[in-house]
N, C-alpha and C positions, 0 to 999 in steps of 0.2 A: 504493500500500500504506500509506504513512504517513498519507494523508488518511482512510483507512478503518480505521485501527488500532483506534479505539474500537468500531466495529461488529464487527470480528473478535474483539475481546476479549469482548463480550457473546455472540457466537455460540459461541466456544470454551467458555464456561461452560455453555451449554445442551448442547453436544455432549458435554462431560465427564459431565454429569448423565445424559444418555441412555446413554452408554457404560457407566457403572457400574451404573445402576439398571434399564436396559431391555435393552440389547444383550448385555452380559456374562451376565446371568442366562439369556437365551435360548440363548446358546452353551453355557453350563454345563449347562443342562438337556439339550441335544442330546447332549453327551458323557456325562452321567449315565445317559441312557436305554440306553446300550450297555455300562454298567459295573455291577459289583457291588462296593459299597464301604460301609464304616462310618465313613469319614473318619479312621480311626486307622491301619489297615493299608493297604498299597499297593492301589489299585483293581485289580480283575480284569476284563478285557474278556470279556464273555459274549455278544456278538453280539445276536441278536434274542430271547434267552431272557427278558428282562424283558417284552417285548411278549407273548410266549406266556403268561407267568404272569398278566398282567392280563386278557388275553382269556379265559383259562380260568376266571377268577374268576366265580362266579355273580352277583356284584353288578355286573359290567361292563355287561351288557345293560340292567339296571335303571337304572344311572346315566345311560347315553346316552338311554334312553327318557324318563326324568324331565327331563333337560336339554332335550330337544326339546319335550316337553309344556310345560315352564315357558316356553320361548321363544315358543311359539305363543300361550299365554295372555297373556304379557306384551305381545305385539303387539296383542292385542285391547284390553287396558287401557292399558298404558304407552305405546303409540304413538298410539292414537286419542284417549284422554282429554285429554292435554296440548293437542292440536290443537283440540279442542272448547273447552277453557278459553280458549285464545288467541283463538278466534273471538268468544267472549262478551266477553272483556276489550277486544277491539278495537272492539266495538260500544258499549261503555259511554261515557258522557260525564261521569260524576261518580265521585269516589273511586277513580279508576283506579290512582293511585300506591299508595294504601293496600291495594287488593286485590292488586296485584302483589306487595307485600311479604308479604301473607298467603300467597299461593300459593308464594312462594319460600322461606318460612320453614323448611319441612322440610329443604331442602338445607343450611341453616346448622347443623343438628344433626349431631354426629358420627354416622356410620352405626351404631356399636354402641349409642349412646344411643337412636336412633330404633327400632332393632330390639327392644331391651329394653323400650321403651315399649309396643310392640305385643304383647310377650309378656304384659304385664299386661292389655292390652285383650282378649287371647284366653284369659285365665284362665277355666277352666270354672266356677269358683265366683263370685268377685266381679268378673269381667272386665266391662269396659264394654260390649262387644258383646252378651254374653248378657243383661246387664241391659236393654239396649235391646230385645232380642227379647222379654224378659219383659213389657215394657210393652204389646206387641201380642199378648200371650197365646201366644207361640210358645215351644216348649221350648228349653232350652239346647243348644248345639252343642259337640261336642268338636273345636274348631277345629284344634288341632295334634295331636290324638291319634287322628284318624280318617283313613284312607287316602282317603276321599271328599273331605275338605275341606283337608287339610294343605297340599298343593301350591298350591291356590288361595289359601290364607291367605298363603303366602310371596309370591305374585304381588301381592297387595293391598299388602303391606308395601313391596315393591320399587317399585310404581307410586307410592305416596305419597311415598317418599323421593326419587324422581327427577322428580316432577311439575313442580317449579318450573323446573328447567333447560330441559326440553323446551318448557314453556309460553312462557318468555321468548324462546327461539330462534324459535319459530313466530310469536310476536307481533312480533318485529323484522322477520321476513319479510313479515308481513301489512301492516305499516305502510309498507313500501317499495313497495306496489302503488299506482300512480297512481289518484287519486280519479276521474279522468275516465272510467276504464273502468267503474266502478260507476255513474256518472251516465248513461253511454251505455246500460248494461244496464237501468237503471230506466226510461229513456225508451222502451226497446223492450218494456217491460211485464214484465221479469223479476222474479220474486219473490225472497225471501231465499235459498231453497234453489237456485234456478237461478243466482243470482249467485255462490253458493259453488261450484257445480259448473262453471260456464262461465268464471268470472273468478278466483276465489280459488285453487282447486286448480291450474289451469294456470299461474298466475303464481308459485306456490310449489312447483312440481313438483320443481325441483332440490333445494331444502332438504328436501322430503319424502323424496326418494330417499336423500339423505345420512343423514338421521335414521333411516331404516329400516335402513340398513346398520349404523350405530352401535348401534342398539337391539338388533339380532340378535347382534352381536359381544359386547356387554356382557352380555346375558342368558345367552348360552351359557357365560359364565364365572362364573355365580352361585355364591357361596360363603358370604358372611357370614350370609345369612338362614337357610339350613339349619344352619350351624354353631352359631349362637346360639339358634335357636328350636326345632329338632327333633332335631339331632344325626343327621340323615339318616333318621330314623324318621317315622312308624311303619312297620315292616316294609319298610324301605328305600324308603318311598313318597316321600321327599324327598331321597334320595341323588342328588347331581349328580356330574358328571365332576370338577369342580374340588374338591368335598369328598372324593371317593374318592381323588383325587391326594394331598390333604392326609393322609388316613388312611394311605395307603401310606408316605408319607415320615415323618410325625411320630408315628403310632400304631404302625405295624408295623415301622418302622425299615428299610423297603425303599425306599431312595432311588432305586434304579434303576427300580423299578416306578412310583414317583411321576413320575420323569422321562419314562418311556415314555408314561404317560397324558397328561402335559402336552404332549409332542411330538405325540401324536395329535390332541389338541384344537387345537393351534396349526396343524397341517397342514389340518385340516378347515376352520378359519376362514380360512386363507389361500386355499384352493381356492374356498370359497364367496365370499369377497370379490372374488377375481379374476373369477369367472364373473359375479357380480352387477354389478361395475363395467363389464364388457364389454357385458352386456345393456343396462344402463341408459344407457351411452354411445351405443349404437346407437339408442335410443328417444328421446334428448333432442336 
């Protein structure tokens, strides 16, 4: 014990941080979901009344549908695009360090700053994206004001903000693949795409599975993009479960309803993660 005292000291610091900022809020949320309280008067236990309230809300189904749609779109862009970027960077021989810095740069920006930057890009008048469309003779788009493009616009923002982290993780996995495997594939006459399919993907299968799980769990909790860009609009077209939870707690003052939504989202993610890990473990 005395020999490992320093290690236990560092470990206790991490455990205390997790206890206060992760575990305690989860326990508090669980308790709140069965209570009716204003944090002034003593709380009243109401059983499953909060769950019934949020389920009867007309925005409940829209929030879950938007969250699922956002997650699927984010998988198409936010999961695939970083892997493609990593493949390209791994093949380059010059200016690799500079290009890695460029790719990782968005991660260094505070999320609120990055989101507000895109709010200017999406501006229907002087926005950068509409000016770029005008160069090609295309009409301006109501990026954030149309139900057809608003959710996709949020996915683009999320992908850009998190591109660097995913790319560097994939790049580290690619660089751990023995070069002899690629040389053997080339001797067998395998082209670029066959090398990727038969060497790269099998060798990075584990990290791809882990990143897929992390991607889904993170995107299911999307909040800052709809909060700062659209406020859940237009016509609840970008209202997500996390943002509806925020509305219940901080806009409606219904802390129990917010806790019930948070608990439902947490249970969905726990069940999905457990099933996913079981299936992926059987296949690896």
